[in-house]
SERO-4910 file (N, C-alpha, C, O; in steps of 0.05 Angstrom, whole numbers):
BEGIN
 pado doro    nc1    nc2    nc3   cac1   cac2   cac3    cc1    cc2    cc3    oc1    oc2    oc3
  Met    A    814   -276    645    802   -257    663    774   -251    654    769   -245    631
  Thr    A    755   -252    672    727   -246    666    722   -217    674    726   -208    696
  Ile    A    712   -202    654    705   -174    659    675   -172    663    659   -179    645
  Arg    A    667   -163    686    639   -161    692    630   -132    690    644   -114    699
  Pro    A    607   -127    678    597    -99    675    591    -87    702    582   -101    721
  Ser    A    596    -62    705    591    -48    730    564    -33    727    563    -14    712
  Trp    A    544    -42    741    518    -31    739    514    -11    762    520    -17    785
  Thr    A    503     12    756    497     31    777    468     39    774    456     39    752
  Arg    A    456     46    796    429     55    796    427     83    783    444    100    787
  Pro    A    406     87    767    404    114    755    398    135    776    384    130    796
  Arg    A    410    158    772    405    180    791    378    192    788    366    203    807
  Thr    A    367    190    764    340    202    758    323    182    743    333    170    723
  Val    A    299    178    752    280    162    737    258    181    727    245    195    742
  Phe    A    254    181    701    235    198    689    213    181    677    216    169    656
  Ala    A    191    179    691    169    160    684    146    175    671    136    195    682
  Thr    A    137    165    648    114    177    634     94    156    626    101    132    623
  Ala    A     70    164    623     48    146    614     33    160    592     31    184    591
  Thr    A     21    144    574      6    155    551    -23    146    552    -33    140    574
  Ser    A    -36    145    529    -65    142    529    -74    115    540    -96    114    552
  Ala    A    -58     94    538    -66     68    549    -72     70    578    -91     57    588
  Val    A    -56     86    593    -61     90    622    -80    113    626    -98    111    643
  Arg    A    -77    134    610    -93    158    614   -123    152    612   -139    164    626
  Glu    A   -130    135    593   -159    131    588   -169    104    597   -192     97    591
  Ala    A   -153     89    611   -161     63    621   -183     66    643   -182     86    658
  Ala    A   -201     47    644   -222     48    664   -210     48    693   -221     61    711
  Asn    A   -189     33    696   -175     33    723   -150     49    723   -132     44    738
  Gly    A   -149     69    705   -125     86    703   -115     98    729    -92     96    735
  Pro    A   -133    111    745   -124    122    771   -111    101    789    -91    107    803
  Asp    A   -122     77    790   -110     56    807    -82     48    796    -64     44    812
  Val    A    -80     46    770    -54     38    758    -33     60    764    -11     54    771
  Ile    A    -41     85    760    -23    107    765    -13    107    794     11    111    800
  Leu    A    -32    103    812    -25    103    841     -5     81    847     14     85    862
  Arg    A    -10     57    836      8     34    841     36     40    830     56     33    843
  Ile    A     37     51    806     63     57    794     78     78    811    102     75    817
  Glu    A     64     98    820     77    119    836     86    108    863    107    116    873
  Gln    A     71     90    874     79     78    900    104     61    896    122     61    913
  Thr    A    105     47    873    128     30    868    153     46    862    175     40    872
  Leu    A    150     68    847    173     85    840    181    103    862    204    111    865
  Gly    A    161    111    879    167    130    899    169    158    889    182    175    901
  Gln    A    155    164    866    155    190    854    131    193    836    119    173    829
  Pro    A    124    218    829    100    221    811    105    210    783    127    208    774
  Leu    A     83    202    771     83    193    743     72    215    726     50    225    731
  Gln    A     87    223    705     78    243    687     59    230    666     68    214    650
  Val    A     34    238    667     14    227    648     11    247    625      1    269    630
  Leu    A     20    240    602     19    259    579     -9    260    567    -22    239    564
  Gly    A    -18    284    559    -42    287    544    -36    280    515    -13    278    507
  Gly    A    -57    276    499    -54    269    471    -38    289    455    -21    281    439
  Glu    A    -44    314    459    -30    335    444     -1    336    453     17    340    436
  Gln    A      5    332    478     32    331    488     48    308    474     70    311    466
  Glu    A     35    284    472     47    262    458     56    270    430     78    265    421
  Ala    A     37    283    416     42    291    388     65    311    387     82    309    369
  Arg    A     66    330    405     86    351    405    114    340    411    133    347    398
  Phe    A    115    323    431    141    311    439    152    293    416    176    294    410
  Thr    A    134    278    403    142    261    381    151    277    358    171    270    344
  Phe    A    137    299    352    145    317    330    173    328    335    189    330    317
  Leu    A    178    336    360    204    347    367    226    326    360    247    334    349
  Ala    A    222    301    368    242    280    362    246    277    332    268    274    323
  Val    A    224    277    317    226    273    288    240    297    275    256    293    257
  Arg    A    234    321    285    248    345    275    278    343    279    294    349    262
  Arg    A    286    334    303    314    332    309    328    310    293    351    313    285
  Trp    A    313    289    287    325    267    272    330    276    243    351    271    232
  Phe    A    310    288    230    312    295    202    325    322    198    336    328    176
  Gly    A    325    340    218    338    365    216    321    387    203    299    381    193
  Trp    A    331    411    203    317    434    193    313    433    163    294    444    152
  Ser    A    331    419    148    329    417    119    304    402    111    296    404     87
  Ala    A    291    387    129    266    373    122    243    392    116    224    384    104
  Gly    A    245    417    126    224    436    120    198    429    134    198    422    158
  Gln    A    176    433    120    149    427    131    146    397    134    147    382    115
  Ile    A    141    389    159    138    360    165    109    354    173     95    369    186
  Leu    A    100    331    164     75    319    173     81    293    186     95    276    174
  Leu    A     72    288    210     78    265    225     54    248    232     33    258    239
  Phe    A     57    221    229     37    202    238     51    184    259     73    175    255
  Asp    A     37    180    282     48    162    302     25    146    314      5    157    323
  Ile    A     27    120    313      5    102    322     14     88    347     34     72    347
  Gly    A      1     92    369      5     78    394    -16     57    398    -31     50    380
  Gly    A    -16     46    422    -37     26    428    -64     38    432    -84     25    424
  Gly    A    -66     62    443    -92     74    448    -99     97    429   -123    103    426
  Ser    A    -80    110    417    -86    134    401    -68    137    377    -47    125    375
  Leu    A    -78    153    358    -63    161    335    -56    190    338    -74    207    342
  Glu    A    -31    197    336    -23    225    337    -15    235    309     -1    221    294
  Ile    A    -24    259    302    -17    272    277     -7    300    284    -20    314    299
  Ala    A     15    308    272     26    335    277     39    346    252     49    330    236
  Gly    A     38    372    249     50    384    225     61    412    231     50    427    248
  Gly    A     82    419    218     94    446    221    121    447    209    133    427    201
  Ala    A    132    472    208    159    477    197    178    485    219    202    490    213
  Asp    A    169    486    244    187    495    266    195    471    282    191    448    274
  Glu    A    208    476    305    217    454    322    193    440    335    194    415    337
  Leu    A    173    455    342    148    443    352    126    448    331    128    467    315
  Pro    A    106    431    330     86    433    308     67    457    311     62    467    333
  Asp    A     58    466    288     38    487    287     10    475    294     -7    489    304
  Leu    A      6    449    289    -19    436    294    -12    408    304      3    393    290
  Ala    A    -24    399    326    -19    373    337    -46    362    347    -60    375    362
  Glu    A    -53    338    338    -78    326    346    -75    297    354    -56    283    345
  Ser    A    -92    288    371    -92    260    380   -121    249    378   -140    262    388
  Val    A   -124    227    365   -151    215    362   -150    186    372   -129    173    369
  Pro    A   -172    176    383   -172    149    395   -173    127    374   -193    112    373
  Leu    A   -152    125    358   -151    105    337   -126     88    340   -114     79    320
  Gly    A   -118     82    365    -94     66    369    -98     37    361   -121     27    359
  Ala    A    -76     24    354    -78     -4    343    -90    -23    363   -107    -40    355
  Gly    A    -83    -21    388    -95    -39    408   -124    -34    413   -140    -52    414
  Arg    A   -131     -8    416   -159     -1    420   -177    -10    397   -198    -21    402
  Met    A   -168     -6    372   -184    -13    349   -186    -43    346   -206    -53    336
  Thr    A   -165    -58    354   -167    -87    353   -189    -97    372   -205   -114    364
  Val    A   -189    -87    396   -209    -96    416   -237    -88    407   -255   -104    410
  Glu    A   -240    -63    397   -267    -54    390   -278    -64    364   -302    -68    361
  Phe    A   -260    -69    344   -270    -75    318   -260   -102    307   -274   -114    290
  Leu    A   -237   -112    315   -225   -136    304   -219   -157    325   -197   -167    327
  Pro    A   -239   -165    342   -233   -184    363   -230   -212    353   -217   -228    366
  Asp    A   -240   -219    329   -238   -246    318   -210   -250    306   -198   -231    296
  Asp    A   -201   -274    306   -175   -280    295   -177   -304    275   -182   -327    283
  Pro    A   -173   -298    249   -168   -272    237   -195   -257    234   -216   -269    235
  Pro    A   -194   -231    230   -218   -215    228   -231   -220    201   -218   -228    181
  Gly    A   -257   -215    199   -272   -219    174   -272   -193    158   -265   -172    168
  Asp    A   -281   -195    133   -283   -172    116   -302   -151    127   -297   -127    124
  Thr    A   -324   -160    139   -343   -141    151   -330   -124    173   -335   -100    174
  Glu    A   -315   -137    190   -302   -123    212   -281   -103    201   -280    -80    212
  Ile    A   -266   -110    181   -247    -92    169   -261    -68    157   -252    -45    160
  Ala    A   -283    -73    144   -299    -51    131   -310    -32    153   -310     -8    149
  Leu    A   -319    -43    175   -329    -26    196   -307     -9    209   -312     15    215
  Leu    A   -284    -20    212   -261     -5    223   -253     17    203   -248     40    211
  Arg    A   -253     11    177   -246     32    158   -266     55    159   -258     78    159
  Glu    A   -291     49    161   -312     70    162   -309     86    187   -312    111    186
  His    A   -304     73    209   -301     87    235   -277    106    233   -278    129    242
  Ala    A   -255     96    222   -230    113    220   -235    137    201   -226    159    207
  Arg    A   -250    133    179   -255    155    161   -272    176    174   -267    200    171
  Arg    A   -292    168    189   -309    188    203   -293    203    224   -296    227    226
  Thr    A   -277    189    238   -261    202    259   -240    221    248   -235    242    260
  Leu    A   -229    214    225   -207    230    214   -217    253    197   -202    272    191
  Ala    A   -242    252    188   -252    273    170   -248    302    181   -237    318    167
  Pro    A   -257    308    205   -252    335    215   -223    342    220   -215    365    218
  Val    A   -207    321    227   -179    326    231   -166    333    204   -149    351    203
  Ala    A   -173    319    183   -162    325    157   -168    353    148   -152    366    135
  Glu    A   -192    363    154   -199    390    147   -181    410    160   -173    430    148
  Arg    A   -175    406    185   -157    424    200   -129    424    189   -116    444    186
  Phe    A   -119    400    182    -92    398    171    -90    408    143    -68    415    133
  Ala    A   -112    410    129   -112    421    102   -104    450    101    -96    460     80
  Ala    A   -107    464    124   -100    492    125    -69    496    126    -60    518    122
  Leu    A    -54    475    132    -25    477    134    -13    475    106    -25    464     88
  Pro    A     11    486    102     25    482     76     30    453     70     31    436     89
  Arg    A     32    446     45     37    419     37     64    410     49     84    424     46
  Pro    A     65    386     61     89    377     74    111    371     54    106    360     32
  Glu    A    136    378     62    159    370     46    170    343     54    183    329     39
  Leu    A    163    335     78    171    308     88    147    297    104    136    311    122
  Val    A    139    273     98    119    259    114    133    236    129    146    220    117
  Ala    A    131    236    155    145    217    172    125    200    188    103    209    195
  Gly    A    133    176    193    118    158    210    136    147    232    158    139    227
  Ser    A    126    147    257    141    136    279    124    117    295    100    114    289
  Ser    A    136    103    314    124     83    331    131     55    321    137     51    298
  Lys    A    129     36    340    135      8    333    116     -3    312    124    -18    295
  Thr    A     91      5    313     71     -5    294     79      3    265     79    -13    247
  Ile    A     86     29    262     93     38    235    120     26    226    123     20    203
  Arg    A    139     23    244    164     11    237    160    -18    228    172    -27    209
  Ser    A    142    -32    242    136    -60    234    123    -61    207    130    -78    190
  Leu    A    104    -43    202     91    -43    176    110    -35    153    108    -45    131
  Ala    A    129    -18    159    149    -10    139    167    -34    132    175    -37    109
  Arg    A    175    -49    152    192    -73    147    176    -94    131    188   -109    116
  Leu    A    150    -94    135    133   -113    121    127   -104     92    131   -119     73
  Ala    A    119    -79     89    109    -70     63    125    -48     50    120    -40     27
  Gly    A    146    -38     65    161    -16     54    185    -25     38    189    -49     33
  His    A    202     -6     31    226    -12     16    248      8     25    243     31     30
  Pro    A    273     -2     26    295     15     35    305     33     13    304     26    -11
  Met    A    315     56     21    328     75      2    353     85     15    355     86     40
  Thr    A    372     93     -1    397    104     10    394    133     17    385    149      1
  Gly    A    401    140     42    400    167     50    424    183     41    443    172     30
  Trp    A    423    209     47    445    227     37    472    219     50    493    224     38
  Ser    A    472    208     74    497    201     87    504    172     82    524    162     94
  Gly    A    489    158     65    494    130     60    479    111     79    479     87     75
  Ser    A    466    122    100    451    106    118    424     99    105    413    115     90
  Pro    A    414     75    111    389     67     99    365     82    108    363     89    132
  Arg    A    347     88     91    321    100     97    299     79     91    303     63     72
  Met    A    277     79    105    255     61    100    231     78     92    222     95    107
  Val    A    220     72     69    197     86     58    174     67     56    177     44     47
  Leu    A    150     76     63    126     60     62    105     74     44     97     96     49
  Arg    A     97     60     23     77     70      4     49     61     12     46     38     21
  Arg    A     30     79      9      3     73     17     -9     50      1    -23     33     12
  Asp    A     -4     49    -25    -16     29    -42     -6      1    -34    -21    -19    -34
  Leu    A     20     -2    -28     31    -28    -19     20    -35      8     15    -59     13
  Leu    A     17    -16     26      6    -21     52    -23    -32     49    -30    -51     63
  Gly    A    -38    -20     31    -65    -30     26    -66    -59     16    -84    -74     24
  Ser    A    -47    -66      0    -45    -94    -10    -40   -114     13    -51   -135     14
  Trp    A    -22   -106     31    -15   -123     53    -38   -126     74    -39   -145     88
  Ile    A    -55   -106     75    -78   -109     94    -95   -133     86   -105   -147    104
  Leu    A    -98   -138     61   -113   -162     52   -101   -188     62   -115   -207     69
  Val    A    -74   -188     63    -60   -212     73    -62   -214    103    -69   -235    114
  Leu    A    -57   -192    117    -58   -192    146    -85   -200    157    -88   -214    177
  Ala    A   -106   -192    143   -134   -197    152   -141   -227    149   -161   -236    160
  Arg    A   -125   -242    134   -132   -270    129   -113   -289    142   -116   -314    141
  Val    A    -93   -279    156    -73   -295    169    -77   -295    199    -79   -273    210
  Pro    A    -79   -317    213    -83   -317    242    -60   -303    255    -37   -303    245
  Ala    A    -64   -293    279    -44   -277    293    -19   -293    298      3   -282    296
  Asp    A    -22   -319    306      2   -334    312     19   -340    288     42   -348    291
  Ala    A      8   -336    264     24   -341    239     36   -315    229     53   -315    212
  Arg    A     26   -292    238     36   -266    228     65   -261    236     79   -246    222
  Arg    A     74   -274    258    101   -269    266    121   -281    246    145   -274    247
  Glu    A    112   -298    228    129   -308    207    133   -288    184    151   -291    168
  Leu    A    117   -267    184    120   -246    163    142   -227    171    148   -223    194
  Pro    A    156   -216    151    178   -198    157    170   -174    173    150   -160    166
  Gly    A    184   -168    195    180   -144    210    159   -146    232    157   -128    249
  Ile    A    143   -168    233    121   -170    252    132   -185    277    136   -210    276
  Thr    A    135   -171    299    145   -183    323    122   -196    339     99   -190    334
  Ala    A    129   -213    358    109   -227    373     89   -209    387     66   -215    389
  Asp    A     99   -186    397     81   -168    412     63   -152    394     46   -137    404
  Arg    A     67   -153    367     51   -138    348     32   -155    332     16   -144    317
  Thr    A     33   -181    335     18   -199    317    -12   -194    318    -26   -195    298
  Phe    A    -23   -190    342    -52   -188    344    -63   -161    335    -85   -160    324
  Gln    A    -48   -139    340    -59   -113    334    -48   -100    309    -55    -77    302
  Ile    A    -30   -114    294    -18   -102    270    -38    -97    248    -35    -77    233
  Thr    A    -58   -113    246    -78   -109    224    -93    -83    229    -97    -68    210
  Ala    A   -102    -79    253   -116    -54    259    -98    -30    254   -107     -9    244
  Gly    A    -73    -32    263    -54    -10    258    -51     -4    229    -48     19    221
  Ala    A    -50    -25    212    -47    -21    183    -71     -7    171    -69     11    155
  Val    A    -95    -15    180   -120     -2    170   -120     27    178   -127     44    161
  Val    A   -114     33    203   -115     61    212    -95     78    197   -102    100    189
  Leu    A    -71     68    194    -50     84    179    -59     88    150    -55    110    140
  His    A    -69     67    138    -78     69    110   -100     91    107    -99    107     88
  Glu    A   -119     91    126   -140    111    124   -130    139    131   -139    159    120
  Ala    A   -111    141    150   -101    167    158    -85    179    135    -88    203    129
  Met    A    -69    163    121    -54    173     98    -73    182     76    -69    202     63
  Gly    A    -94    166     72   -114    173     52   -129    199     58   -134    215     40
  Ala    A   -136    202     83   -152    226     92   -136    251     87   -147    272     81
  Leu    A   -109    250     91    -92    274     88    -78    275     61    -61    292     56
  Gly    A    -86    257     43    -75    258     16    -46    250     14    -31    262     -2
  Ile    A    -37    231     29     -9    223     30     -5    196     16    -19    177     21
  Asp    A     14    196     -3     20    171    -18     42    154     -5     41    130     -7
  Glu    A     61    167      8     82    152     21     94    168     45     91    192     46
  Leu    A    107    153     63    119    166     86    146    153     90    152    131     81
  Glu    A    163    167    105    189    156    113    190    151    143    179    167    158
  Val    A    201    129    150    201    121    178    222    136    194    245    138    185
  Ser    A    215    146    217    233    159    235    241    140    257    224    129    271
  Pro    A    268    136    261    276    119    283    270    131    311    267    116    330
  Trp    A    268    157    312    262    170    337    232    175    339    218    181    320
  Ala    A    222    173    364    193    177    369    189    190    396    205    206    405
  Leu    A    167    182    410    159    196    434    181    194    456    187    214    469
  Arg    A    193    171    460    213    168    481    235    188    477    244    202    496
  Glu    A    246    190    452    267    209    447    258    238    451    274    255    460
  Gly    A    233    244    443    223    271    447    221    279    476    227    301    483
  Val    A    212    260    493    210    266    521    238    271    533    242    289    549
  Leu    A    257    255    525    285    258    535    297    284    525    310    298    540
  Leu    A    292    291    500    302    317    490    291    340    505    306    359    513
  Arg    A    265    340    510    253    362    525    263    363    554    268    385    565
  Tyr    A    267    340    566    277    339    593    306    350    595    312    365    613
  Ile    A    323    343    576    350    353    575    350    383    571    366    397    584
  Glu    A    333    393    553    332    421    549    322    436    573    332    458    579
  Asp    A    304    424    588    294    437    612    315    439    633    314    457    651
  Leu    A    335    421    632    357    422    651    377    443    643    395    451    659
  Gly    A    375    454    619    393    475    610    418    464    598    438    479    596
  Trp    A    418    438    590    442    426    578    445    437    549    464    430    535
***
């Protein structure tokens, strides 16, 4: 007997867009086309909203025992940083240092040269300097977390697993090891990077820029290592949506 899955249409479609659409030159046209296709409005999140929703997901994943959390999340268009000891962050910022954006602006050659990497590093440092000053006013984090596909890929490449309190694996990424791998990524063509552990086909071209941005962000805020969160923006949006329903 063949058992066929029973598929049903979802009763609710909750559509969101982030900086890639928000800041695109043809963003309004893209939003209009998506809304026409869906037959409903598209929620376009602001940068701070992205950071706050992602922080909520990370808080729920690690729990209240994590205490003061500092979060890094790298998307295609922006880098989100958030920190706090509550369910939502005390400080949340978004800067235009996304892996895709930085690849197009600073690392268009494949593989990129040392000069291009140096220019991206300098740009990231200048952009992050005022952000780091504001986060310095927060208490020292008890947990530093990283989320997003880019950071998960980098952790599989340069990180190391550790056993969690429940026996489940944790993935930790050290800044010094990440820095060493940047030298490798910058010299390997994009089509060969997929042979490296953790680098999926859709991340091959922009993973180098993501690594440089994360390395500089950790350095700017004085962070030596972070732990990867399996939950990120998607889970944060869903959590907030469920809570708004009163569940």
